[in-house]
C-alpha positions as CSV (number, residue, x, y, z in Angstrom):
1,M,190.1,69.4,97.1
2,K,190.5,72.6,98.9
3,R,193.3,71.3,101.1
4,M,194.9,69.2,98.0
5,E,195.6,72.5,96.2
6,A,197.0,74.1,99.1
7,R,198.9,71.3,99.8
8,G,197.1,70.9,103.2
9,S,196.6,68.0,105.3
10,W,193.6,65.8,105.5
11,T,192.5,63.7,108.5
12,L,190.6,60.2,108.3
13,F,188.2,59.0,111.0
14,R,186.1,56.0,111.7
15,A,182.8,57.0,111.1
16,N,181.4,54.7,114.4
17,E,183.1,57.3,116.4
18,T,182.3,60.6,114.6
19,P,178.6,59.6,113.7
20,T,177.6,63.4,112.8
21,S,180.3,63.2,110.2
22,T,178.2,61.4,107.9
23,T,174.6,62.9,108.7
24,S,175.5,66.0,107.4
25,T,177.2,68.3,104.9
26,A,178.0,70.9,107.8
27,R,180.6,73.1,106.1
28,S,182.2,73.4,110.2
29,S,183.7,69.7,109.7
30,R,186.0,71.9,107.3
31,K,187.2,74.0,109.9
32,P,190.7,73.6,111.3
33,T,189.2,73.7,115.0
34,S,186.5,71.2,114.2
35,P,185.1,69.4,117.4
36,T,185.8,66.0,115.8
37,R,189.4,67.2,114.8
38,S,189.9,68.7,118.1
39,S,188.7,65.6,119.7
40,A,191.5,63.4,117.4
41,T,194.3,65.9,118.7
42,R,193.5,65.2,122.0
43,G,193.6,61.7,121.6
44,K,189.6,61.1,122.4
45,I,189.2,59.4,118.9
46,Q,191.4,57.5,116.3
47,A,192.7,59.7,113.6
48,H,194.8,58.9,110.6
49,K,196.3,62.7,109.0
50,I,197.8,62.4,105.9
51,E,198.8,65.0,103.4
52,A,195.8,65.6,101.0
53,L,198.0,65.4,98.0
54,E,199.3,62.2,99.1
55,L,195.8,60.7,99.5
56,W,193.8,62.0,96.2
57,K,197.4,60.5,94.1
58,K,196.4,56.9,96.4
59,M,192.7,57.6,95.2
60,L,193.7,58.3,91.8
61,A,196.1,55.8,91.5
62,M,193.0,53.1,92.7
63,L,190.7,54.6,89.8
64,F,193.1,54.1,86.9
65,E,194.6,50.5,88.4
66,T,191.5,49.1,89.0
67,G,188.5,51.3,87.4
68,H,187.1,51.8,91.0
69,P,186.6,53.4,93.3
70,W,184.2,55.7,91.4
71,I,184.4,59.2,93.0
72,T,181.8,61.6,93.5
73,F,181.2,64.9,96.0
74,K,179.4,64.2,98.8
75,D,178.8,68.2,99.3
76,P,177.7,69.0,95.8
77,C,175.5,66.2,95.4
78,N,173.7,67.3,98.4
79,V,173.6,71.3,97.5
80,R,172.1,70.4,93.5
81,S,169.8,67.4,95.2
82,P,166.0,68.2,94.3
83,Q,165.5,65.6,97.2
84,D,167.0,67.4,99.8
85,H,163.8,66.9,102.3
86,V,164.3,63.2,102.2
87,G,167.7,62.9,103.9
88,V,171.2,63.4,103.3
89,I,172.9,61.8,100.3
90,H,175.5,59.4,101.6
91,S,176.3,57.6,98.4
92,S,175.5,56.5,95.3
93,N,175.1,53.6,93.1
94,L,178.5,51.8,91.5
95,C,179.0,54.3,88.9
96,T,177.8,57.2,90.8
97,E,175.0,58.7,88.0
98,I,172.3,57.7,90.8
99,T,173.0,59.8,94.4
100,L,170.9,58.0,97.3
101,N,169.3,59.3,100.1
102,T,169.3,58.0,103.2
103,S,167.6,59.3,106.8
104,T,167.5,57.9,110.0
105,D,165.2,55.3,109.1
106,E,166.5,54.1,106.0
107,T,169.6,53.4,104.4
108,A,169.6,53.5,100.6
109,V,171.4,51.0,98.7
110,C,171.6,50.0,94.9
111,N,171.6,46.6,94.0
112,L,171.9,45.3,90.5
113,G,171.0,42.3,88.7
114,S,171.0,40.3,85.7
115,I,168.7,38.0,84.5
116,I,169.2,35.8,81.3
117,L,166.1,36.8,79.0
118,D,166.7,33.5,76.9
119,S,166.6,31.1,79.5
120,H,163.5,32.2,80.1
121,L,161.3,31.6,76.4
122,K,159.2,29.1,76.1
123,P,159.3,27.3,72.9
124,D,157.2,29.2,70.8
125,G,159.4,32.2,71.7
126,S,156.7,33.7,74.7
127,L,158.5,34.9,78.0
128,D,158.0,32.6,80.9
129,L,157.0,35.0,83.6
130,E,156.4,32.4,86.5
131,K,159.7,30.4,86.4
132,P,162.2,31.4,89.0
133,P,165.5,33.1,87.9
């Protein structure tokens, strides 16, 4: 957001070429001379530079046009998390009200599902707990 407000640029990287960029909330990744940005400048990894304001406009356009993606910010989520001992928050559920910790051993996901309750009712009105969904 600071780069957008300053009308600076943002560099997009491939996560598989920059594994440490997703495993922390390090403020060092924001520095213009970060190792990742230096590698991109030297052509060692693929990167795409875009004006931060244009990226923000594209994100907002997608949100307004489709209702997705919901936007949440990783650093504030991790700073405010009472579960920082469990791992870094990398993601959230679809509506972003629940943040999900991920560690080297586990990847957090949020899966939603629905069951039509009236299709599980017995003739007497009780719930058939054994009936498969």
